C-alpha positions in Angstrom: 119.2 24.2 88.9 121.7 22.6 90.7 121.4 20.9 93.9 124.3 20.1 96.4 125.2 18.9 100.0 126.7 21.7 101.8 129.5 21.2 104.7 127.0 20.7 107.7 124.9 18.1 105.0 121.9 20.0 104.2 120.6 19.6 100.6 121.2 23.3 99.0 120.3 25.0 95.7 122.7 27.1 94.0 121.9 30.1 93.9 123.9 31.4 91.0 121.9 33.3 87.8 118.4 31.5 88.9 115.3 33.1 87.6 112.9 35.0 90.1 110.6 31.4 90.0 112.9 28.9 90.2 114.4 31.3 93.3 111.1 30.7 94.7 111.4 26.7 94.4 114.6 26.6 95.3 113.3 28.5 98.3 110.3 25.8 99.2 112.8 22.9 98.6 115.4 24.1 101.2 112.8 25.6 103.6 109.9 23.3 103.5 111.2 19.9 101.7 114.3 20.1 103.1 115.8 16.6 103.2 112.8 14.6 104.4 112.5 12.0 101.5 109.0 11.3 102.6 107.6 15.0 101.9 109.3 14.7 98.0 107.5 11.2 97.9 103.9 12.9 99.4 104.4 15.6 96.9 105.1 13.6 94.1 101.9 11.3 95.1 99.8 14.2 95.2 101.0 15.7 91.9 99.8 12.5 90.3 96.8 11.8 91.9 95.6 15.2 90.9 96.8 14.4 87.3 95.1 10.8 87.2 91.8 12.6 88.5 91.5 10.6 91.6 91.5 14.0 93.7 90.6 17.5 92.1 92.6 19.4 94.4 96.1 19.2 96.9 97.0 21.9 99.2 99.7 21.7 102.1 101.4 24.5 104.2 104.8 23.7 105.3 107.5 26.1 107.2 107.1 28.9 105.1 105.3 27.4 102.1 101.8 27.0 100.6 102.1 24.2 97.8 98.6 24.3 95.7 98.3 21.3 93.1 95.5 21.3 90.7 94.9 19.7 87.2 96.7 22.0 85.2 98.9 23.9 87.6 101.4 23.8 90.7 101.6 27.2 92.5 104.0 27.8 95.6 103.3 30.4 97.9 105.7 32.2 100.7 103.5 33.1 103.5 105.7 35.5 104.4 107.0 37.3 101.5 103.6 37.0 99.9 105.8 36.3 96.6 104.6 33.1 94.6 105.1 31.5 91.3 102.8 29.1 89.3 104.4 26.3 87.1 102.5 24.8 84.7 104.9 22.4 83.2 104.5 19.6 85.3 107.7 17.5 83.9 109.8 20.0 85.1 108.9 20.5 88.7 108.9 16.5 88.8 112.0 16.3 87.6 113.4 18.9 90.4 111.5 16.8 92.7 113.6 13.3 91.7 116.4 15.1 91.9 115.8 16.7 95.1 115.1 12.9 96.3 118.3 11.8 94.6 120.2 14.0 96.5 118.5 13.2 99.7 119.2 10.0 99.7 123.0 10.7 98.8 123.7 12.2 101.9 125.7 10.9 104.5 124.3 9.6 107.9 125.1 11.6 110.6 125.0 10.4 114.2 124.0 12.4 117.2 
């Protein structure tokens, strides 16, 4: 997956040749995580807590998606389209989150 900052300083995912599962992840990143570093940190922290057995399950609902994290899988469900993806490769998803966080940190300050 390739991430970039568009001309409006918004974090985006390049959509060329994405697998269906990656399309849902891309939608989740763009529509729910957006450019909010705290949201990325929250998800990473909760993945760690579930994997370390501190909590059994964590679930959160954003603008359009619900993410559920259990010891063996992560599920992202689109509340509008009712499409979902189940991720078993935690390292892959974490790598995407860390890349997204790096992208957020690279954005230019925008004064209003």
